[in-house]
C-alpha positions in Angstrom: 287.6 99.8 61.1 290.4 102.2 60.3 293.9 101.3 59.3 296.7 103.8 59.5 298.8 104.1 56.4 302.5 103.5 57.5 303.8 106.2 55.1 301.3 108.9 55.8 299.2 110.1 58.7 296.0 109.5 56.8 293.6 106.7 57.6 291.8 104.4 55.2 288.4 103.3 56.3 287.7 99.7 55.7 284.0 99.3 55.2 281.6 96.9 53.4 281.8 98.9 50.1 285.7 98.7 50.1 285.5 95.0 50.7 282.9 94.4 48.0 284.9 96.5 45.6 288.1 94.5 46.3 286.3 91.2 45.6 284.6 92.6 42.5 288.0 93.8 41.1 289.5 90.4 41.7 286.5 88.7 40.0 287.0 91.0 36.9 290.7 90.2 36.9 289.9 86.5 36.9 287.3 87.1 34.1 290.0 88.8 32.0 292.5 86.0 32.6 290.0 83.4 31.7 289.0 85.3 28.6 292.6 85.4 27.4 293.1 81.7 28.1 289.8 80.7 26.4 290.1 83.2 23.5 287.1 85.3 24.4 288.7 88.6 23.7 287.0 90.1 20.7 287.5 93.0 18.3 284.4 94.9 17.4 284.8 97.3 14.5 283.0 100.7 14.6 282.9 102.4 11.2 284.0 106.0 11.0 282.2 108.3 8.5 284.2 110.8 6.5 282.2 114.0 6.1 284.7 115.1 3.5 284.3 111.9 1.3 280.7 111.4 2.4 281.2 107.7 3.1 282.6 105.3 5.7 286.4 105.3 5.2 287.9 103.8 8.4 287.0 101.7 11.3 288.0 101.7 14.9 288.8 98.4 16.6 287.1 98.2 20.0 288.2 95.6 22.6 285.4 93.5 24.1 285.4 90.5 26.4 282.7 87.8 26.0 281.8 86.3 29.3 281.2 82.6 29.7 277.4 83.2 29.7 277.7 84.9 26.3 277.2 88.5 27.4 279.8 91.2 27.1 281.7 92.4 30.1 281.3 96.2 30.0 284.6 97.9 29.0 284.1 100.5 31.8 284.5 97.6 34.2 287.4 95.6 32.7 289.6 98.3 31.2 290.4 100.1 34.6 291.2 96.7 36.2 293.4 95.7 33.2 295.1 99.1 33.3 296.0 98.6 37.0 297.5 95.2 36.4 299.8 93.5 33.9 296.8 92.2 32.1 296.6 95.2 29.8 299.7 93.9 27.9 298.2 90.6 26.7 294.9 92.3 26.0 296.6 94.8 23.7 298.5 92.0 22.0 295.4 90.0 21.5 293.5 93.0 19.9 296.5 93.5 17.5 296.3 89.8 16.6 292.5 89.9 16.0 292.7 93.0 13.8 295.5 91.5 11.8 293.6 88.2 11.4 290.5 90.1 10.3 292.4 92.1 7.7 294.1 89.0 6.4 290.8 87.1 6.1 288.6 89.8 4.7 288.7 92.3 1.9 287.4 95.4 3.6 288.9 97.6 0.9 286.0 96.6 -1.3 283.8 98.3 1.3 285.8 101.5 1.1 287.6 101.0 4.4 291.2 102.4 4.1 292.5 101.5 7.5 291.6 100.4 11.0 292.5 102.4 14.0 293.5 100.7 17.2 292.8 103.3 19.8 293.2 101.6 23.2 292.2 103.8 26.1 295.3 102.6 28.0 297.6 104.2 25.5 297.1 107.8 26.2 298.7 108.6 22.9 297.8 108.7 19.2 295.8 105.8 17.7 297.8 103.2 15.8 296.5 102.6 12.3 296.8 99.4 10.1 296.2 99.9 6.4 293.5 97.7 4.9 294.9 94.9 2.8 296.0 91.3 3.3 299.7 92.1 3.4 299.5 95.1 5.8 299.8 92.9 8.9 302.7 90.9 7.5 304.8 94.0 8.4 303.7 93.6 12.1 305.7 90.8 13.6 304.8 89.6 17.1 307.9 91.4 18.4 306.7 94.7 16.9 303.2 94.1 18.3 304.7 93.5 21.8 306.9 96.5 21.5 303.9 98.7 20.5 301.9 97.3 23.4 304.8 98.0 25.8 305.1 101.6 24.5 301.4 102.2 24.9 301.4 100.7 28.4 304.5 102.7 29.5 302.7 105.9 28.4 299.6 105.0 30.3 298.6 107.1 33.3 297.6 104.6 36.0 
């Protein structure tokens, strides 16, 4: 079946693949929504090695979604869907919250970690850094977190 686009003379072919892709994207969108509601968005920390200092000095916070069955939803599936919807905003806010909670509850400075980078793919700009230390997140109010997420999302190329 072909449907003519009303603004162009091009046609879009509707086939089994397009239909399956549509339903898969809606399923992932629902998975993201449920993960936010059920607090199954997680921050994984990947250490970054400094060749200059010859030790791990920073870490990057990576966003992951734990599915109801306990497995992880691959980021290459959920990030494009989140980027194409308003769901990227609450995901970004949740990662900021998780990183701040982690920094407040742990003493990673003892491990030599100086700061954590939050480098969301949806930002398109420079990574944000939060210094290691219990008080570093006190400076990040929910309003500043939301403002940062909005700025990142507005710079995204969708």
